[in-house]
N, C-alpha and C positions, 0 to 999 in steps of 0.2 A: 572505531568510527564514532564520531560525536553526533549528537542530535542535530547540530547545525549542519554538518555534512550530509546527513540523511535528508534534512529539509531542503537543501540545495538540490539534491538528486530528485526529490519530488517536484520541486518548482520547475526543473529542467526536463522532467519526464525522461530521466536518464536510464536507458535500458541496461547499462553496464552494472547497475545495482540490483537488477532483478534477481531474486533468489538469495540475496545477501540480507535483506530485511523486508518487512511488509509494514505498511502504514494503515492505521485504523483511524476513522473519523468518529469522534465521540458523539457528535450530534446525530449521525445517521446509523451508527453501529455497523458500518461497512468497512471492510479492509481491502486494500489494493496492493498491486505491485508499484514500485517507484515510477515505472514508465507509464502508468495509466493516464489516459487522455481525458478522464472525467474532470469536471470542474475542480479547480484547486481549492482545497478547504482553507480556513483560517489556521494559521500556525498553532494558535492556542487550543484548537480542537483536535489536534493530531497526536497520536501516540504510536510508538514503534514496537514491532514484534520480530522475533528471530525466525518464526516459521508460522505457517497457516494454523497449525494445531493450537499454538499459543494464543493466537487471535480469536479462534473459535471458543476456546476455553474462557476467554474474557468476555464472551457474549457477542462477538462480531460475526457477521455473515460475509461470505465472499462476494466481491463485486461481480456483477453479471457482464461487465464490459471487458475487464482485463483477466478475469478468471484466475485469481491467485491460488485457487485450490487445485489447479491442474499443474502437472509437471511441465507440460509444453502447451502453449496456447498461442494462437494468432489473434491478438486482441482486436476488437472492433475499433476502427479508426474514427 
């Protein structure tokens, strides 16, 4: 999967990509699921991770809205 495909999934809040990758926002140091309904960040501020542990190791914390640190979650809408 390319970064452009991942970006499209983030823009569209596409639940089909949840668990396949996670996106971190460099300016806030928060990482989310692709389906997160939080405000869409600027593309230049996004980096992608394979799993939550990788994001945490890079200094990011889990989003409190979509809870990417949990296996199953009913995200806040």
